[in-house]
C-alpha positions as a Markdown table, in Angstrom:
| # | Residue | x | y | z |
|---|---|---|---|---|
| 1 | Unk | 0.0 | 0.0 | -0.1 |
| 2 | Unk | 1.1 | 3.6 | -1.0 |
| 3 | Unk | 1.9 | 5.6 | 1.9 |
| 4 | Unk | 2.1 | 9.5 | 2.9 |
| 5 | Unk | 5.3 | 9.0 | 3.7 |
| 6 | Unk | 6.2 | 7.9 | 0.2 |
| 7 | Unk | 4.3 | 10.6 | -1.2 |
| 8 | Unk | 6.5 | 13.3 | 0.6 |
| 9 | Unk | 9.4 | 11.1 | -0.4 |
| 10 | Unk | 8.5 | 11.4 | -4.1 |
| 11 | Unk | 7.9 | 15.2 | -3.8 |
| 12 | Unk | 11.1 | 15.9 | -2.1 |
| 13 | Unk | 13.1 | 13.9 | -4.6 |
| 14 | Unk | 11.2 | 15.9 | -7.6 |
| 15 | Unk | 12.3 | 18.9 | -5.9 |
| 16 | Unk | 15.7 | 17.9 | -5.0 |
| 17 | Unk | 16.1 | 16.5 | -8.6 |
| 18 | Unk | 15.0 | 19.8 | -10.2 |
| 19 | Unk | 17.0 | 22.0 | -8.1 |
| 20 | Unk | 19.9 | 19.8 | -8.9 |
| 21 | Unk | 19.7 | 20.6 | -12.6 |
| 22 | Unk | 19.5 | 24.6 | -11.2 |
| 23 | Unk | 15.9 | 25.0 | -12.3 |
| 24 | Unk | 13.5 | 26.4 | -10.3 |
| 25 | Unk | 10.4 | 24.2 | -8.8 |
| 26 | Unk | 7.1 | 25.7 | -9.0 |
| 27 | Unk | 4.6 | 24.2 | -6.7 |
| 28 | Unk | 2.5 | 23.7 | -9.5 |
| 29 | Unk | 4.7 | 21.9 | -11.6 |
| 30 | Unk | 5.8 | 19.9 | -8.5 |
| 31 | Unk | 2.3 | 18.7 | -8.1 |
| 32 | Unk | 2.1 | 17.6 | -11.9 |
| 33 | Unk | 5.5 | 16.0 | -11.8 |
| 34 | Unk | 4.3 | 13.7 | -8.7 |
| 35 | Unk | 1.3 | 12.9 | -10.5 |
| 36 | Unk | 2.7 | 11.7 | -13.6 |
| 37 | Unk | 4.8 | 9.2 | -11.6 |
| 38 | Unk | 1.6 | 7.5 | -11.3 |
| 39 | Unk | -0.3 | 7.4 | -14.7 |
| 40 | Unk | -2.0 | 4.1 | -14.3 |
| 41 | Unk | -5.4 | 5.3 | -13.3 |
| 42 | Unk | -8.4 | 3.5 | -15.1 |
| 43 | Unk | -11.9 | 2.2 | -15.1 |
| 44 | Unk | -15.4 | 4.1 | -14.6 |
| 45 | Unk | -14.0 | 5.6 | -11.5 |
| 46 | Unk | -11.1 | 7.1 | -13.2 |
| 47 | Unk | -11.8 | 10.7 | -12.9 |
| 48 | Unk | -12.8 | 10.7 | -9.6 |
| 49 | Unk | -9.5 | 9.3 | -8.3 |
| 50 | Unk | -7.7 | 11.8 | -10.6 |
| 51 | Unk | -9.7 | 14.3 | -9.1 |
| 52 | Unk | -8.8 | 13.3 | -5.3 |
| 53 | Unk | -5.6 | 12.2 | -6.6 |
| 54 | Unk | -4.6 | 15.5 | -7.8 |
| 55 | Unk | -6.3 | 17.8 | -5.0 |
| 56 | Unk | -4.5 | 15.3 | -2.4 |
| 57 | Unk | -0.9 | 15.8 | -4.2 |
| 58 | Unk | -1.6 | 19.7 | -4.0 |
| 59 | Unk | -2.1 | 19.6 | -0.4 |
| 60 | Unk | 1.0 | 17.4 | 0.1 |
| 61 | Unk | 3.3 | 19.7 | -2.2 |
| 62 | Unk | 1.7 | 22.8 | 0.1 |
| 63 | Unk | 2.8 | 20.8 | 3.6 |
| 64 | Unk | 6.1 | 20.2 | 2.1 |
| 65 | Unk | 6.6 | 23.6 | 1.1 |
| 66 | Unk | 5.3 | 25.0 | 4.5 |
| 67 | Unk | 8.0 | 22.5 | 6.1 |
| 68 | Unk | 11.0 | 24.0 | 3.5 |
| 69 | Unk | 9.7 | 27.5 | 4.9 |
| 70 | Unk | 10.3 | 26.3 | 8.0 |
| 71 | Unk | 13.8 | 25.1 | 7.2 |
| 72 | Unk | 14.6 | 28.8 | 6.0 |
| 73 | Unk | 14.1 | 29.6 | 9.8 |
| 74 | Unk | 15.9 | 26.6 | 11.2 |
| 75 | Unk | 18.3 | 25.6 | 8.3 |
| 76 | Unk | 19.9 | 22.1 | 8.6 |
| 77 | Unk | 24.0 | 22.5 | 8.0 |
| 78 | Unk | 23.6 | 20.8 | 4.6 |
| 79 | Unk | 21.0 | 23.3 | 3.4 |
| 80 | Unk | 23.4 | 26.4 | 4.5 |
| 81 | Unk | 25.1 | 28.4 | 1.8 |
| 82 | Unk | 29.1 | 27.6 | 2.6 |
| 83 | Unk | 30.5 | 30.4 | 4.4 |
| 84 | Unk | 27.2 | 31.4 | 6.0 |
| 85 | Unk | 25.5 | 30.8 | 9.2 |
| 86 | Unk | 22.0 | 31.6 | 8.1 |
| 87 | Unk | 22.1 | 31.8 | 4.2 |
| 88 | Unk | 20.1 | 29.2 | 2.2 |
| 89 | Unk | 20.9 | 27.4 | -0.8 |
| 90 | Unk | 17.3 | 27.6 | -1.9 |
| 91 | Unk | 14.6 | 30.0 | -1.0 |
| 92 | Unk | 10.9 | 29.6 | -1.3 |
| 93 | Unk | 9.2 | 32.7 | -3.2 |
| 94 | Unk | 6.2 | 33.6 | -5.4 |
| 95 | Unk | 6.6 | 34.3 | -8.8 |
| 96 | Unk | 3.6 | 34.6 | -11.3 |
| 97 | Unk | 1.2 | 33.9 | -8.6 |
| 98 | Unk | 2.9 | 30.4 | -7.9 |
| 99 | Unk | 5.2 | 29.4 | -4.9 |
| 100 | Unk | 8.4 | 28.5 | -6.3 |
| 101 | Unk | 11.6 | 27.0 | -4.7 |
| 102 | Unk | 14.9 | 28.9 | -6.0 |
| 103 | Unk | 18.3 | 28.2 | -6.0 |
| 104 | Unk | 19.8 | 31.4 | -4.4 |
| 105 | Unk | 21.9 | 32.1 | -7.2 |
| 106 | Unk | 18.8 | 32.4 | -9.4 |
| 107 | Unk | 16.6 | 34.8 | -7.4 |
| 108 | Unk | 16.7 | 38.4 | -8.7 |
| 109 | Unk | 17.7 | 41.4 | -6.4 |
| 110 | Unk | 14.0 | 42.3 | -5.6 |
| 111 | Unk | 13.1 | 38.7 | -4.6 |
| 112 | Unk | 16.5 | 39.0 | -2.2 |
| 113 | Unk | 15.7 | 41.9 | -1.1 |
| 114 | Unk | 12.0 | 40.8 | -0.5 |
| 115 | Unk | 13.2 | 37.7 | 1.6 |
| 116 | Unk | 15.6 | 40.3 | 3.6 |
| 117 | Unk | 12.6 | 42.3 | 4.2 |
| 118 | Unk | 10.3 | 39.5 | 5.4 |
| 119 | Unk | 12.8 | 38.4 | 7.8 |
| 120 | Unk | 12.9 | 41.5 | 9.1 |
| 121 | Unk | 9.5 | 41.6 | 9.8 |
| 122 | Unk | 9.5 | 38.3 | 11.6 |
| 123 | Unk | 12.3 | 39.5 | 13.7 |
| 124 | Unk | 10.1 | 42.6 | 14.6 |
| 125 | Unk | 7.4 | 40.6 | 15.3 |
| 126 | Unk | 9.3 | 38.1 | 17.5 |
| 127 | Unk | 10.8 | 40.9 | 19.5 |
| 128 | Unk | 7.1 | 42.2 | 20.0 |
| 129 | Unk | 6.0 | 38.7 | 21.0 |
| 130 | Unk | 8.7 | 38.6 | 24.0 |
| 131 | Unk | 8.1 | 41.9 | 25.1 |
| 132 | Unk | 4.3 | 40.8 | 25.3 |
| 133 | Unk | 5.2 | 37.6 | 27.2 |
| 134 | Unk | 7.5 | 39.4 | 29.5 |
| 135 | Unk | 4.4 | 41.9 | 30.2 |
| 136 | Unk | 1.9 | 39.4 | 30.6 |
| 137 | Unk | 4.6 | 37.4 | 33.4 |
| 138 | Unk | 5.1 | 40.9 | 35.2 |
| 139 | Unk | 1.1 | 41.0 | 35.4 |
| 140 | Unk | 0.8 | 37.7 | 36.8 |
| 141 | Unk | 3.5 | 38.2 | 39.3 |
| 142 | Unk | 2.1 | 41.6 | 40.7 |
| 143 | Unk | -1.5 | 39.8 | 40.9 |
| 144 | Unk | -0.3 | 36.8 | 42.5 |
| 145 | Unk | -1.6 | 34.7 | 40.0 |
| 146 | Unk | 1.4 | 32.3 | 39.7 |
| 147 | Unk | 0.6 | 28.7 | 41.3 |
| 148 | Unk | 2.8 | 28.3 | 44.2 |
């Protein structure tokens, strides 16, 4: 029986193989590539299974891309650009309304600046979040709401 883990592995392989060829990997293209690996759908219910398969493949690709996005924030050393502590070899960006995984050397100046701004916004939000946690803790301490 085919498993979700196998689907995620296939998606990862399609992404890795595409990037190894120094080509961008648009989400919609990844979905179609994975679906094309499984062409043996036949019978009266073919259209139903193709529809359901396509939708689940889209869901799975989005999930993998979300995980890649999180990896950008806490990158595995193998994903980092040599000589840098945080810079990834690839980034998820939006091009033409589609989420696309792009090798860093193929990002435009505008995309690099947008990605930098995205991290600045995230950092600013994290500092605000930290400040609110401390404010909440102090309020609790003042009203003795901490359980002993």
